[in-house]
C-alpha positions as CSV (number, residue, x, y, z in Angstrom):
1,M,-43.2,20.1,-27.2
2,K,-44.7,20.3,-23.8
3,K,-45.7,17.0,-22.1
4,E,-48.7,16.4,-20.0
5,G,-48.0,14.7,-16.6
6,R,-49.7,13.3,-13.5
7,V,-48.5,12.7,-10.0
8,I,-49.0,9.3,-8.4
9,D,-48.2,7.7,-5.0
10,L,-46.2,4.5,-5.3
11,V,-48.7,3.0,-7.6
12,S,-48.3,3.7,-11.3
13,T,-50.6,3.3,-14.3
14,T,-48.4,0.3,-15.2
15,D,-49.5,-1.3,-12.0
16,V,-53.1,-0.5,-12.7
17,A,-52.9,-1.9,-16.2
18,K,-51.4,-5.2,-14.9
19,H,-54.0,-5.5,-12.2
20,A,-56.9,-4.8,-14.6
21,G,-55.5,-7.0,-17.4
22,V,-55.4,-4.2,-20.0
23,S,-52.7,-2.1,-21.7
24,Q,-51.3,1.0,-20.1
25,T,-52.7,2.9,-23.1
26,T,-56.2,1.8,-22.1
27,V,-55.6,3.0,-18.5
28,S,-54.5,6.4,-19.7
29,R,-57.6,6.6,-21.9
30,V,-59.9,5.7,-19.1
31,L,-58.3,8.4,-16.8
32,N,-58.1,11.1,-19.4
33,K,-60.9,10.5,-21.9
34,P,-63.4,8.1,-20.3
35,D,-66.0,8.8,-23.0
36,Q,-63.8,7.0,-25.5
37,V,-63.9,3.6,-23.8
38,R,-66.5,1.0,-23.3
39,K,-68.3,0.9,-20.0
40,D,-67.1,-2.6,-19.0
41,T,-63.5,-1.5,-19.7
42,Y,-64.0,1.6,-17.7
43,D,-65.5,-0.3,-14.8
44,K,-62.6,-2.8,-14.8
45,V,-59.9,-0.2,-14.8
46,M,-61.6,2.0,-12.1
47,A,-62.0,-1.1,-10.0
48,A,-58.2,-1.6,-10.2
49,V,-57.7,2.0,-9.4
50,N,-59.7,1.7,-6.2
51,E,-58.2,-1.6,-5.2
52,L,-54.7,-0.4,-5.6
53,N,-55.5,3.0,-4.0
54,Y,-54.1,4.8,-7.1
55,S,-54.2,8.6,-6.4
56,L,-53.0,11.9,-7.8
57,G,-50.4,12.6,-5.1
58,G,-46.8,11.5,-4.9
59,V,-44.4,10.4,-7.7
60,E,-44.6,12.0,-11.1
61,E,-45.4,9.7,-14.1
62,T,-45.1,11.3,-17.5
63,V,-47.7,10.5,-20.1
64,P,-46.7,11.4,-23.7
65,F,-48.5,14.4,-25.2
66,T,-50.8,13.3,-28.0
67,A,-52.3,15.7,-30.6
68,N,-56.0,16.2,-30.4
69,A,-57.7,13.5,-32.4
70,N,-60.0,16.1,-34.0
71,Q,-57.0,17.9,-35.6
72,V,-56.1,15.0,-37.9
73,K,-58.7,12.3,-38.6
74,T,-57.0,9.0,-39.5
75,I,-57.8,5.5,-40.6
76,H,-55.0,3.0,-40.0
77,L,-54.3,0.0,-42.1
78,V,-52.5,-2.9,-40.4
79,V,-51.1,-5.2,-43.0
80,G,-49.8,-8.7,-42.6
81,S,-47.9,-9.0,-45.9
82,L,-46.8,-6.5,-48.5
83,D,-47.2,-8.9,-51.4
84,D,-50.8,-10.0,-50.4
85,P,-53.2,-9.4,-53.4
86,I,-55.8,-8.2,-50.9
87,F,-53.5,-5.4,-49.8
88,T,-52.2,-4.4,-53.3
89,E,-55.6,-4.4,-55.0
90,A,-58.0,-3.3,-52.2
91,T,-55.9,-0.6,-50.6
92,P,-56.3,2.1,-53.3
93,A,-60.1,1.9,-53.0
94,I,-59.8,2.3,-49.2
95,I,-57.5,5.3,-49.5
96,N,-59.5,7.0,-52.1
97,Y,-62.8,6.6,-50.2
98,A,-61.3,7.7,-46.9
99,K,-59.8,10.8,-48.5
100,Q,-63.2,11.7,-49.9
101,Q,-64.5,11.7,-46.3
102,G,-61.6,13.9,-45.2
103,Y,-59.5,11.2,-43.5
104,E,-55.9,10.4,-43.9
105,V,-54.8,6.7,-44.2
106,I,-51.7,5.4,-42.5
107,S,-50.3,2.0,-43.2
108,H,-48.4,-0.3,-40.8
109,F,-46.7,-3.6,-41.7
110,I,-46.5,-6.4,-39.2
111,A,-43.6,-8.8,-38.7
112,K,-43.3,-11.3,-35.9
113,E,-40.8,-9.2,-34.0
114,N,-42.9,-5.9,-34.1
115,E,-46.5,-7.2,-33.8
116,S,-47.2,-5.9,-30.3
117,D,-45.4,-2.6,-31.0
118,V,-47.5,-1.9,-34.1
119,F,-50.8,-2.4,-32.3
120,D,-49.6,-0.2,-29.4
121,A,-48.6,2.5,-31.8
122,V,-51.9,2.4,-33.7
123,L,-54.0,2.5,-30.5
124,S,-52.0,5.3,-28.9
125,S,-52.3,7.4,-32.1
126,K,-56.1,7.9,-31.4
127,A,-57.0,6.4,-34.8
128,Q,-60.7,6.9,-35.7
129,G,-60.9,3.5,-37.4
130,I,-58.7,0.5,-38.2
131,V,-58.7,-2.0,-41.1
132,L,-56.7,-5.2,-40.5
133,I,-55.6,-6.7,-43.8
134,S,-54.5,-10.4,-43.9
135,V,-53.4,-10.4,-40.3
136,L,-53.6,-13.5,-38.1
137,L,-54.7,-12.3,-34.7
138,N,-54.5,-13.9,-31.3
139,K,-56.9,-13.3,-28.4
140,E,-54.5,-10.9,-26.7
141,E,-54.2,-8.7,-29.7
142,Y,-57.9,-8.7,-30.5
143,D,-58.8,-7.9,-26.8
144,K,-56.4,-5.0,-26.9
145,I,-58.2,-3.6,-30.0
146,S,-61.6,-4.2,-28.6
147,E,-60.8,-2.4,-25.3
148,S,-59.9,0.7,-27.2
149,N,-63.4,1.1,-28.5
150,T,-62.0,2.0,-31.9
151,P,-64.1,0.8,-34.9
152,V,-62.3,-2.0,-36.6
153,I,-62.9,-4.3,-39.6
154,L,-61.0,-7.4,-40.5
155,L,-60.4,-7.6,-44.3
156,N,-59.4,-11.2,-45.0
157,S,-57.9,-11.3,-41.6
158,N,-58.5,-14.1,-39.2
159,Y,-59.9,-14.2,-35.6
160,S,-62.7,-16.5,-34.6
161,G,-64.3,-14.1,-32.3
162,S,-64.4,-11.0,-34.6
163,H,-67.5,-8.9,-34.9
164,H,-66.9,-7.2,-38.2
165,S,-65.1,-9.0,-41.0
166,I,-65.1,-9.3,-44.8
167,G,-63.1,-11.8,-46.8
168,L,-62.9,-14.6,-49.3
169,N,-63.6,-18.3,-48.6
170,D,-59.9,-19.1,-48.8
171,T,-60.3,-22.7,-47.6
172,E,-62.7,-23.3,-50.5
173,A,-60.3,-21.7,-52.9
174,G,-57.5,-24.1,-52.0
175,Y,-59.9,-27.0,-52.1
176,L,-61.2,-26.2,-55.6
177,A,-57.7,-25.7,-57.0
178,A,-56.5,-29.1,-55.8
179,H,-59.8,-30.8,-56.7
180,H,-59.6,-29.7,-60.3
181,L,-56.1,-31.1,-60.7
182,I,-57.2,-34.4,-59.1
183,E,-60.0,-34.5,-61.6
184,M,-57.4,-34.0,-64.4
185,N,-55.8,-37.3,-63.1
186,H,-52.8,-35.7,-61.4
187,Q,-51.5,-37.5,-58.4
188,E,-48.1,-35.8,-57.8
189,I,-49.5,-32.3,-56.8
190,A,-47.4,-29.7,-55.0
191,W,-48.3,-26.6,-53.1
192,V,-46.3,-23.4,-53.1
193,G,-47.4,-20.6,-50.8
194,G,-46.3,-17.9,-48.4
195,T,-45.7,-18.1,-44.7
196,L,-48.7,-19.3,-42.6
197,N,-48.9,-16.3,-40.3
198,N,-50.9,-14.9,-43.3
199,P,-54.4,-16.2,-42.8
200,S,-55.0,-16.4,-46.6
201,Y,-52.1,-18.7,-47.2
202,N,-52.9,-20.7,-44.1
203,N,-56.5,-21.3,-45.0
204,R,-55.8,-22.0,-48.7
205,L,-53.3,-24.6,-47.7
206,L,-55.8,-26.2,-45.4
207,G,-58.3,-26.5,-48.2
208,F,-55.6,-27.9,-50.5
209,I,-54.8,-30.6,-48.0
210,Q,-58.5,-31.4,-47.4
211,A,-59.0,-32.1,-51.1
212,I,-55.9,-34.3,-51.3
213,Q,-56.8,-36.3,-48.3
214,E,-60.4,-36.9,-49.5
215,Q,-59.0,-38.7,-52.5
216,K,-56.7,-40.8,-50.3
217,I,-53.7,-39.3,-52.0
218,K,-50.6,-39.2,-49.8
219,V,-49.7,-35.7,-48.6
220,R,-45.9,-35.5,-49.1
221,K,-44.3,-32.9,-46.9
222,K,-41.6,-32.1,-49.5
223,R,-44.3,-31.0,-51.9
224,L,-45.8,-28.6,-49.4
225,V,-43.6,-25.6,-49.9
226,V,-44.1,-22.7,-47.4
227,T,-41.7,-19.9,-48.2
228,E,-41.2,-16.2,-48.5
229,T,-42.7,-15.0,-51.8
230,D,-39.9,-12.9,-53.3
231,K,-38.4,-14.0,-56.6
232,N,-35.2,-15.5,-55.1
233,S,-37.2,-17.6,-52.5
234,L,-39.6,-18.8,-55.1
235,F,-36.7,-19.8,-57.4
236,K,-35.2,-21.8,-54.5
237,A,-38.5,-23.5,-54.0
238,F,-38.7,-24.3,-57.7
239,K,-35.3,-25.9,-57.7
240,N,-36.1,-27.9,-54.6
241,L,-39.2,-29.3,-56.3
242,Q,-37.2,-30.1,-59.4
243,A,-34.7,-32.0,-57.3
244,L,-37.4,-34.4,-56.0
245,K,-37.2,-38.0,-57.1
246,K,-40.8,-37.8,-58.0
247,K,-41.3,-34.4,-59.5
248,P,-44.7,-32.8,-59.3
249,T,-46.9,-33.0,-62.4
250,A,-49.1,-30.1,-61.2
251,I,-48.8,-27.2,-58.7
252,V,-51.3,-25.1,-56.8
253,A,-49.9,-21.7,-56.1
254,A,-51.4,-19.7,-53.2
255,T,-51.7,-16.6,-55.4
256,D,-51.8,-15.8,-59.1
257,E,-48.6,-13.8,-58.6
258,I,-46.8,-16.9,-57.3
259,A,-48.3,-19.0,-60.1
260,I,-47.1,-16.5,-62.8
261,Q,-43.5,-16.5,-61.3
262,L,-43.5,-20.4,-61.4
263,L,-44.7,-20.4,-65.0
264,D,-41.7,-18.2,-65.9
265,F,-39.3,-20.5,-64.1
266,Y,-40.6,-23.6,-65.8
267,Q,-40.7,-22.0,-69.3
268,Q,-37.1,-20.8,-68.9
269,E,-36.2,-24.5,-68.2
270,G,-37.8,-25.5,-71.4
271,Y,-41.1,-26.9,-70.0
272,Q,-44.3,-26.7,-72.0
273,I,-47.3,-25.5,-70.1
274,P,-49.6,-27.4,-69.6
275,Q,-48.3,-30.4,-71.4
276,D,-45.3,-30.9,-69.0
277,I,-46.8,-29.4,-65.9
278,S,-50.1,-27.9,-64.9
279,I,-50.3,-24.8,-62.7
280,V,-53.3,-23.3,-60.9
281,G,-53.3,-19.9,-59.1
282,I,-55.7,-18.3,-56.6
283,G,-57.1,-14.8,-56.9
284,N,-58.4,-14.6,-60.5
285,S,-56.4,-11.4,-60.9
286,E,-56.6,-9.2,-64.0
287,I,-53.0,-10.0,-65.0
288,G,-53.7,-13.7,-64.8
289,Q,-56.6,-13.3,-67.1
290,H,-54.5,-11.6,-69.8
291,S,-54.5,-13.5,-73.1
292,S,-50.7,-14.0,-73.0
293,L,-51.0,-16.0,-69.7
294,N,-54.6,-17.4,-69.6
295,L,-53.9,-18.6,-66.0
296,T,-56.3,-21.2,-64.6
297,S,-57.3,-19.8,-61.3
298,V,-59.8,-19.7,-58.4
299,G,-61.4,-16.5,-57.2
300,T,-64.4,-14.3,-56.6
301,S,-66.4,-12.9,-59.5
302,D,-66.1,-9.6,-57.8
303,S,-62.9,-7.6,-57.8
304,L,-60.6,-7.3,-54.8
305,E,-60.9,-3.5,-55.3
306,N,-64.6,-3.8,-54.6
307,L,-63.9,-5.9,-51.5
308,G,-61.8,-3.0,-50.2
309,Q,-64.4,-0.5,-51.0
310,E,-67.1,-2.5,-49.2
311,A,-64.8,-2.8,-46.1
312,V,-64.1,1.0,-45.9
313,K,-67.8,1.9,-46.5
314,R,-68.9,-0.4,-43.7
315,L,-66.2,1.2,-41.5
316,F,-67.5,4.7,-42.1
317,D,-71.0,3.4,-41.4
318,M,-69.7,2.5,-38.0
319,L,-67.7,5.8,-37.6
320,L,-70.3,8.3,-38.8
321,Y,-73.6,6.6,-38.1
322,N,-72.8,4.4,-35.1
323,Q,-73.9,1.2,-37.0
324,D,-72.3,-1.4,-34.8
325,E,-74.4,-4.5,-35.8
326,A,-72.1,-7.5,-36.1
327,F,-71.3,-8.8,-39.6
328,N,-69.0,-11.6,-40.9
329,V,-69.2,-11.6,-44.7
330,T,-67.5,-14.4,-46.7
331,R,-67.4,-14.0,-50.4
332,D,-67.9,-17.3,-52.4
333,V,-65.2,-18.3,-54.9
334,Q,-65.4,-20.2,-58.1
335,F,-63.1,-22.0,-60.5
336,Y,-61.9,-20.4,-63.8
337,E,-60.4,-23.0,-66.1
338,R,-58.1,-21.5,-68.7
339,K,-55.0,-22.7,-70.5
340,T,-52.4,-23.6,-67.8
341,T,-53.9,-27.0,-66.8
342,A,-54.5,-30.2,-68.8
343,L,-55.2,-33.9,-68.3
344,R,-52.4,-36.0,-67.1
């Protein structure tokens, strides 16, 4: 495949990018397709070009060939956690709606070691739109996305300066779950959730701690379990809680899926639910509502599938109709008492 190239004199686009404080991808876009970048980004890069005396004569710098963005129209999903309920339940709605509009959907999964590479790959691919699902962004990452001028929506992701976001009130969810158990006279309450680079887990834990502290109950670090959410990791967390001198009488799980796994562990050990231990999930998932489980939970009355559908529809409003008015939608949550909690 033939590659496009340009010739430069001593100064490279890498130098221009560093001087302008943007990515090399952004510099390439400004020089090759200025109509695809914001005016302030264009002005910043061109100022750096002029100040460094960047020109088209001298040493050759190769810029990778990229397919014409019009050939394949794509929406990219950047996902913080494979087991996140927002991803598993909202993504099918996003994919189906995008396909109806003639767009392909490509998913990327972020880990700490590949975070920067993932965003660089998405932006260099000339994606028409981006949905970030349960991703904890920092300013550098968000600025990189903003400079690309690509429409982006945060779906239960977290960045304080975002312009377009939809999500659940996760802090309130954690608070309501803990508050219910306190009202049921539980004092030895544990938290079990995934790693805190996922904004859902992080904010739900903050709400949990807030409710505990309001009632002057001591927050014991050994009862705040932050772990990977595969079965083996959760079983280890369960065993660690069981090894405590003061075992918990109740648990708030960061998701219904975690709660259901813990229910299974306790029942295999001969515990009666909720007589011996109370468990609350978060998510109000369909499986948790099943009559065989009747899981007490916190969640939105709307489905996570509908949350994904709203996100992708708003993205296409931005793509097709240039509707760029800022919105930050937070869905309220409520408590659903079922059969896995009881008075202490």
